[in-house]
N, C-alpha and C positions, 0 to 999 in steps of 0.2 A: 398560363402554367405557373404554378406556385413553386418558388425556389426554397430550398432548405437553408435557413439562416443560422444553423448551428455553427458555432465556431469550429474551426479545423485545428486539430491537435498537431503540433509541429515537432514536439520533443524539446522545444526551447522554453517551455513554460517554467515559471518559477524564477527565482533569482536570489542574489545575496541579500542579507540583512545585517546591519551593524550589530555587534555584540550587545551594546548598551540597550538598543531597542528590543532585541530578542530577550534579553534578561528582564526588561520591564514587562514584556508580554507574559513571560513564564511566571514572573512574580504575581501578576494580576490573576493568573489561573490558580496558582497555589493558594492565594489569599481567598479566592471565591470557593475553592474546593479543598479545604484543609484535610489532611490525612488520606486523600485519594491518590490513585496512580497519577504520576506526573509525566511519565514518558514510557515508551515501548521501544525495545531494541529488536531489530531483525538482523540476522547474520548475512554475510556476503553471499553465501550459496543460494539461498532462496531468492534474494534480490536479483542475482545474476541469472538464475533459471527463468524468472519471470521476464526480465529485460531481454533475454536472448530469444524469446518466442518470436516467431515470424510476424513482422508488422508491428511489434510492440514499440511504442514511442515514450512510454513512461509508466508510472505506477499510480493507481488510485488507492487511497486509504479510506476504508469504511470504519466508522465507530460501531461497535457491536457489544451486546451483552449476551453472555451464555445463559442457559436455563437457570443457573444459580444466581444470576445478576452480576457476575464478574465481568469487568470491562475487558474488551479485546480490540485489536485492530485487525481487520481482514483486508488483505491487499490483492489487487488484480492488475494485470497488464492492461494497457489502454492503447487503442489503435487510432489512426488519424481522424476518423469521423467521431471520436469521442466515446465509442462503445467500449465496454469492458471485454477483455478476453476471457470469456467463460464458455462452458460447453455450448457449442453451436447447435441450433435446431436442424441444420442441414448436414448432409453427409459429406465427408471429405472426398474430393474428386478422385484421388488415387484409389481409395477403397471402393468407391462406386464403380470403377472401371474393371474391378476384378471379376473372376468367374461368377456366373449367376448363382452358384451354389454357396458362395461365401456371403455372410451377412456384412453389409457395409458397416464401417467403423466410424463413430462420431469423432470429430476433431476435439481433443481434450486440451485444456489449458490448465496451468498450475495456478492455484489460488493459495495465498499464504495466510497463516495464522501462527500460533505457537511462538509469538514474540515474548521477550522477557520484560515484565513490567518493573518499573522503578517507582517507589522503593519496593523491595521485596525479592530482588534477584541478585545473584552474584555479579559484580562488575558495575553496579550502579554508580554513576558519577556523583561527585561532591564538588560542584563548581558554581560559577555565576548563574548558569541557566537553571540548575537544580536546587540551589539553596540561596542564591542571591549574592554570593561573594566568591572570589577566587581563593582557593585553598590549595595546600600542598598535600592534603590527606587523600 
């Protein structure tokens, strides 16, 4: 019997990084992609809605381009087996248990977009990560 060797998501993935290293990495990106979007901001409400979905242990970020070629991040919740929380192909148990005349309802999950890109949106930072130096502006 073959066993699945996929890593298990625990919710503890990721970790801190020192400011100087993070600033160096963001500088590397800005230098390789001058004039491009350098960050995306998601508000607390969409993040909390995704994180509060049953079984969600974290958020996955997908790089995306819309039909006009504009950059986006698309975010989904992620469960312990590493799968994204997107519309499931099977029916929700509660809906399937309803009267035979009712159509079963698919379990739906929130997928996020509509982040605010920087530069170009109100509230974009001007700091060591975004421009390479600490400022008071």
